[in-house]
C-alpha positions in Angstrom: 3.5 15.9 3.1 3.6 12.4 4.1 6.3 9.8 3.8 4.7 6.5 2.1 6.0 3.2 1.7 5.0 1.6 -1.7 5.3 -1.9 -2.4 5.1 -2.4 -6.1 7.6 -4.2 -7.9 5.4 -3.2 -11.1 7.8 -0.7 -12.6 4.9 0.8 -14.9 2.1 1.1 -12.4 4.4 1.9 -9.2 6.0 4.6 -10.8 2.1 6.2 -12.1 1.2 5.9 -8.3 4.5 7.1 -7.2 4.5 9.8 -9.7 0.7 10.8 -8.6 1.7 11.2 -5.1 4.8 13.2 -5.3 2.5 15.5 -7.5 0.4 15.7 -4.3 3.5 16.8 -2.2 4.3 13.3 -0.6 7.4 11.7 -0.2 7.4 8.0 -1.7 9.9 5.4 -1.2 9.1 2.6 -3.6 9.9 -1.0 -2.5 10.3 -4.3 -4.8 10.4 -7.2 -2.0 8.7 -8.0 1.5 12.2 -8.1 2.8 12.9 -4.6 1.9 9.9 -3.0 2.9 9.5 -4.7 6.2 12.0 -3.0 8.2 10.9 0.3 6.5 7.3 0.7 6.6 7.2 1.5 10.3 9.2 4.7 9.5 6.4 5.8 7.3 3.1 7.5 7.5 1.2 4.8 5.3 2.3 1.6 3.5 0.8 0.9 0.0 1.1 -2.6 -1.2 0.0 -3.9 -4.7 -1.8 -7.3 -3.6 -1.7 -8.8 -7.3 2.1 -8.4 -6.9 3.7 -12.0 -8.3 5.7 -13.7 -5.8 4.2 -11.1 -2.9 1.4 -12.3 -0.6 0.3 -8.9 0.3 -2.6 -9.7 2.7 -0.2 -12.5 4.6 2.5 -9.4 4.7 0.2 -6.9 6.3 -1.3 -9.6 8.7 2.2 -10.7 9.5 3.3 -7.0 10.1 0.4 -6.1 12.4 0.8 -9.3 14.6 4.7 -8.8 14.9 3.5 -5.1 15.7 6.1 -4.0 12.8 3.6 -1.4 11.4 2.3 0.4 15.0 -0.6 2.6 14.0 0.7 3.0 10.2 -2.5 2.8 7.9 -2.5 0.5 5.0 -3.9 0.8 1.5 -4.0 -2.1 -0.7 -5.0 -2.4 -4.7 -6.1 -5.6 -6.3 -7.5 -6.7 -9.8 -11.2 -6.1 -9.7 -11.7 -9.8 -10.6 -9.7 -11.0 -7.9 -12.5 -10.9 -5.3 -10.7 -13.3 -3.3 -7.7 -11.2 -2.6 -9.8 -8.3 -1.8 -11.6 -10.5 0.9 -8.0 -11.5 2.1 -6.4 -8.3 2.3 -9.5 -6.8 4.2 -9.5 -10.0 6.8 -5.9 -9.5 7.1 -6.4 -5.9 8.7 -5.4 -3.7 5.4 -7.0 -0.5 6.1 -8.5 0.1 2.8 -9.1 -2.2 -0.3 -9.6 -0.9 -3.8 -9.5 -2.0 -7.1 -6.2 -1.2 -9.3 -8.5 0.9 -11.6 -9.9 3.1 -8.6 -6.2 3.1 -7.4 -5.2 4.9 -10.8 -8.0 7.1 -11.0 -7.7 8.6 -7.2 -4.4 8.1 -6.0 -3.9 11.2 -4.1 -7.5 11.3 -2.8 -7.2 7.5 -1.4 -4.1 8.6 0.4 -5.2 11.4 2.1 -8.5 9.8 3.5 -6.2 7.6 5.2 -3.5 9.9 6.5 -4.3 11.6 10.0 -5.3 15.1 9.6 -3.1 17.7 11.2 
């Protein structure tokens, strides 16, 4: 079981991700704002960021948290709208560990997360 921080103010999709991860045996803490996730992310095994969330610049947030060493070695997973290739590119450049389309996140949530967690 891993502790996962999920930054997703989208109640419907965030709940779907949270549910899939709970079924896979993970503990999920969902956050709605950057201010909420910043102090908490480093106490988790993974940070998932909704890169399409209105009012949140996910790539800039991850870049800032990496530069300030607020994440430590915590891997990150970001999801975006498949038509928004600029967001995908920005997220990759910002150091998001894995960036996937929202549709893939919906289908493969647990597998994507398991691929980023350290093997014990």
